[in-house]
C-alpha positions as CSV (number, residue, x, y, z in Angstrom):
1,M,144.7,56.3,36.3
2,N,142.2,53.6,37.2
3,N,143.7,53.7,40.8
4,L,143.1,57.5,41.0
5,K,139.6,57.1,39.6
6,N,138.7,54.3,42.2
7,R,140.1,56.5,45.0
8,F,138.0,59.6,43.8
9,V,134.8,57.3,43.5
10,S,135.5,55.9,47.0
11,A,136.0,59.4,48.5
12,F,132.9,60.7,46.8
13,R,130.9,57.8,48.2
14,T,132.2,58.6,51.6
15,I,131.3,62.2,51.5
16,C,127.7,61.4,50.2
17,L,127.3,58.9,53.1
18,F,128.6,61.4,55.6
19,Q,126.4,64.1,54.2
20,L,123.4,61.7,54.3
21,F,124.3,60.9,58.1
22,I,124.4,64.6,58.8
23,T,121.1,65.3,57.1
24,L,119.3,62.5,58.9
25,Y,120.8,63.4,62.3
26,S,119.8,67.1,61.7
27,S,116.3,66.1,60.8
28,L,116.0,63.8,63.8
29,S,117.4,66.4,66.2
30,A,114.9,69.1,64.9
31,Q,112.0,66.5,65.4
32,D,113.3,65.7,68.9
33,S,113.7,69.4,69.7
34,T,110.2,70.1,68.5
35,T,108.8,67.0,70.5
36,V,110.7,68.0,73.7
37,K,110.2,71.7,73.8
38,K,106.3,71.8,73.8
39,W,106.0,74.5,76.4
40,Y,107.7,78.0,76.8
41,F,107.9,79.8,80.0
42,Q,107.9,83.5,80.6
43,T,108.6,85.5,83.8
44,D,108.0,89.3,84.1
45,I,108.9,91.6,86.9
46,Y,107.0,94.8,86.4
47,L,106.3,98.2,87.8
48,I,103.1,100.2,87.3
49,F,103.0,104.0,87.9
50,P,99.3,104.2,89.1
51,Y,96.6,106.7,89.4
52,M,93.8,105.7,91.8
53,K,90.4,107.2,91.8
54,G,87.2,106.2,93.7
55,E,86.1,105.5,97.3
56,V,86.7,103.1,100.1
57,G,83.9,102.7,102.8
58,L,83.8,100.9,106.2
59,G,80.2,100.8,107.4
60,N,77.4,102.9,106.0
61,E,78.7,106.4,107.2
62,I,82.4,106.2,107.0
63,I,83.2,106.5,103.3
64,A,86.6,108.1,102.2
65,P,87.5,109.4,98.8
66,V,90.6,108.0,97.0
67,D,92.2,110.4,94.5
68,A,96.0,109.8,94.1
69,N,98.6,110.2,91.4
70,P,101.9,108.2,91.1
71,G,104.0,110.7,93.1
72,E,101.6,110.6,96.0
73,I,101.3,106.9,95.9
74,F,105.1,106.2,95.8
75,S,105.7,108.7,98.5
76,K,103.4,106.7,100.9
77,L,104.2,103.3,99.5
78,K,105.7,101.1,102.2
79,M,106.0,98.0,100.1
80,G,105.0,96.8,96.7
81,G,105.8,93.9,94.3
82,M,104.4,92.7,91.0
83,L,105.1,89.3,89.2
84,Y,103.8,87.8,86.1
85,L,104.3,84.2,85.0
86,E,103.1,82.4,81.8
87,M,103.6,78.9,80.4
88,Q,102.2,78.4,76.9
89,N,102.4,76.2,73.7
90,N,100.8,76.4,70.3
91,K,97.3,76.2,71.6
92,W,97.2,76.7,75.3
93,A,98.5,79.2,77.9
94,I,98.4,79.4,81.7
95,T,99.1,82.7,83.4
96,S,99.6,84.0,86.8
97,D,99.6,87.8,87.7
98,L,100.4,88.8,91.3
99,I,100.2,92.4,92.7
100,F,100.9,93.5,96.3
101,M,100.8,97.0,97.6
102,N,101.0,98.5,101.2
103,L,100.2,102.2,101.1
104,K,98.6,105.2,102.8
105,Q,96.9,108.3,101.4
106,D,96.0,111.6,103.0
107,I,92.2,112.3,103.0
108,A,91.7,115.8,101.4
109,P,89.5,118.2,103.3
110,S,86.0,118.3,102.1
111,E,82.3,118.7,103.1
112,F,82.5,115.5,105.1
113,W,86.1,115.3,106.2
114,D,88.3,117.8,108.2
115,N,91.5,115.7,107.8
116,G,92.6,112.1,108.0
117,T,94.5,109.1,106.2
118,A,93.3,106.0,104.4
119,G,95.4,103.0,104.4
120,A,95.2,99.8,102.4
121,K,97.1,96.5,102.2
122,Q,96.1,95.1,98.8
123,L,96.9,91.6,97.4
124,V,95.6,90.6,94.0
125,W,96.3,87.2,92.4
126,E,94.9,86.5,88.9
127,P,95.2,83.0,87.5
128,A,93.9,82.3,84.1
129,G,93.8,79.8,81.1
130,F,93.7,80.6,77.4
131,Y,92.9,78.8,74.2
132,R,94.2,80.1,70.9
133,L,91.4,80.4,68.3
134,L,93.4,82.2,65.8
135,P,97.1,82.9,65.3
136,F,96.5,86.3,66.8
137,L,93.4,85.8,69.1
138,E,93.1,83.9,72.3
139,I,90.1,83.5,74.7
140,G,90.3,82.5,78.2
141,A,88.8,82.4,81.8
142,G,90.1,82.9,85.2
143,G,89.7,84.9,88.3
144,R,90.9,87.7,90.5
145,L,91.4,86.8,94.2
146,N,91.4,90.0,96.2
147,N,92.5,90.4,99.7
148,L,92.2,94.0,101.1
149,Q,92.9,95.3,104.5
150,A,91.5,98.9,104.9
151,S,91.9,101.5,107.5
152,I,90.6,105.0,107.9
153,E,91.7,107.4,110.6
154,G,90.9,111.2,110.9
155,R,88.4,113.8,111.9
156,R,84.8,114.0,110.4
157,N,82.8,117.2,110.2
158,A,79.8,117.2,112.4
159,F,76.8,119.3,111.5
160,P,75.8,121.9,112.1
161,A,79.4,122.5,113.6
162,G,82.4,120.7,115.1
163,T,84.3,117.6,114.4
164,Y,84.7,114.1,115.8
165,E,87.4,111.4,115.7
166,V,87.1,108.4,113.4
167,S,89.1,105.2,113.6
168,E,87.9,102.1,111.7
169,S,89.6,99.1,109.9
170,A,88.4,96.0,108.3
171,S,89.7,93.1,106.1
172,K,87.9,91.4,103.2
173,T,88.7,88.6,100.8
174,W,86.7,87.9,97.7
175,F,87.0,86.1,94.4
176,D,85.8,87.5,91.0
177,P,85.5,85.2,88.0
178,I,86.6,86.8,84.8
179,F,86.3,86.1,81.1
180,I,89.2,87.3,79.0
181,A,90.2,88.0,75.4
182,R,93.6,89.0,74.1
183,L,95.3,90.0,70.7
184,T,98.9,89.3,70.1
185,A,101.4,90.0,67.3
186,D,105.0,88.8,67.1
187,I,106.9,90.6,64.2
188,K,110.0,88.5,63.2
189,H,110.3,87.4,66.9
190,K,111.5,90.7,67.8
191,W,108.6,93.1,68.1
192,L,105.8,92.2,70.4
193,F,102.4,93.6,70.8
194,Q,99.4,92.7,73.0
195,F,95.9,93.9,73.8
196,R,94.1,92.3,76.6
197,G,90.7,92.8,78.0
198,D,88.5,91.1,80.6
199,V,85.2,91.6,82.4
200,G,83.8,89.7,85.5
201,G,82.6,89.9,89.1
202,F,78.8,89.5,88.1
203,G,77.9,89.8,91.8
204,V,79.9,86.7,92.9
205,G,82.5,89.1,94.4
206,S,82.5,92.5,93.0
207,D,79.3,93.9,91.4
208,L,81.5,94.4,88.3
209,T,85.3,94.4,87.6
210,W,86.9,95.0,84.2
211,Q,90.5,95.5,82.9
212,L,92.1,96.8,79.7
213,Q,95.8,96.3,79.1
214,T,98.0,97.0,76.2
215,Y,101.8,96.9,75.7
216,A,104.6,96.9,73.0
217,G,108.0,95.4,73.5
218,F,111.3,94.3,71.9
219,Q,112.9,90.8,72.2
220,F,116.7,91.7,72.7
221,T,117.7,88.0,72.9
222,K,116.1,84.7,73.0
223,L,116.1,85.1,76.8
224,F,115.5,88.8,77.5
225,R,112.9,91.3,76.6
226,L,111.7,94.7,77.6
227,T,108.0,95.9,77.3
228,A,106.1,99.0,78.2
229,G,102.3,99.7,78.2
230,Y,99.2,100.8,79.9
231,R,96.8,99.2,82.4
232,Y,93.2,100.2,83.5
233,L,91.7,98.1,86.2
234,S,88.4,98.9,87.7
235,M,86.7,97.1,90.8
236,D,83.2,97.9,92.2
237,Y,82.8,95.9,95.4
238,D,80.0,96.8,97.9
239,K,78.9,94.1,100.3
240,G,77.4,94.0,103.7
241,T,75.0,96.1,105.6
242,Y,75.3,98.8,108.5
243,T,78.6,98.4,110.4
244,D,79.5,95.2,108.4
245,R,79.4,97.1,105.0
246,F,82.7,97.2,103.0
247,I,83.0,99.3,100.0
248,Y,86.0,99.2,97.4
249,N,85.0,101.1,94.4
250,V,88.4,102.2,92.9
251,D,89.9,102.5,89.4
252,T,93.6,102.0,89.3
253,F,95.3,103.1,86.0
254,G,98.6,104.1,84.5
255,P,101.7,103.2,82.5
256,E,103.8,100.2,83.3
257,I,107.1,98.8,82.3
258,S,108.2,95.2,82.5
259,L,111.6,93.3,82.4
260,G,110.8,89.8,81.0
261,F,112.6,86.4,80.5
262,V,111.6,83.6,78.1
263,F,113.0,80.1,78.3
């Protein structure tokens, strides 16, 4: 009986020591995991279905209206790409948003235009940094680097009668500083919500630029998520005089869908 009791006590001690070892190991592993994984990375490939409204001007006299819907834009789209990157921890976030479009649009007949086309190759890169003030609120600063190659070809109406040929092109690059705020919510690490707004330009590049963006999404796995939302981006750029004047006063807005990966 005593032998059986001693074996039981010995086995109990062994189990307790083993359990203590497992507990300590798990605790240290969790600490290591917390220490090592300070930053999380996000990659989103997205598509916007844009409406565009405004005007593009080359010189004082050649100003073409822009008024296009997603169907017209995609039918004239030669190439496009949109990529969003973000790295973040509990307090800081660094983001990069890249948009490239190469498109042409017919100029609708009007008082000034008989017919024509307006083309644009547009590259917008938006780097930014954020600081988390509250669990749901971040403030940040960054900029929008814009490169636009615009061309206008067509026939202008001449007064009192007749038309004349127009063929002009120009390229401009400018940088707009921006200030940003965004609200985020993450419900049970599954449902994702964000509202983001920024304003900038202030005459450094554009006279004024601003953007509103909102989305909702679902995290299917630790790696994969899908989001859908709406974006409104406004740029009012008018620089130069006479033949060197360049105008890009255009609002781009519409729904967007994004395929994201988090690791």
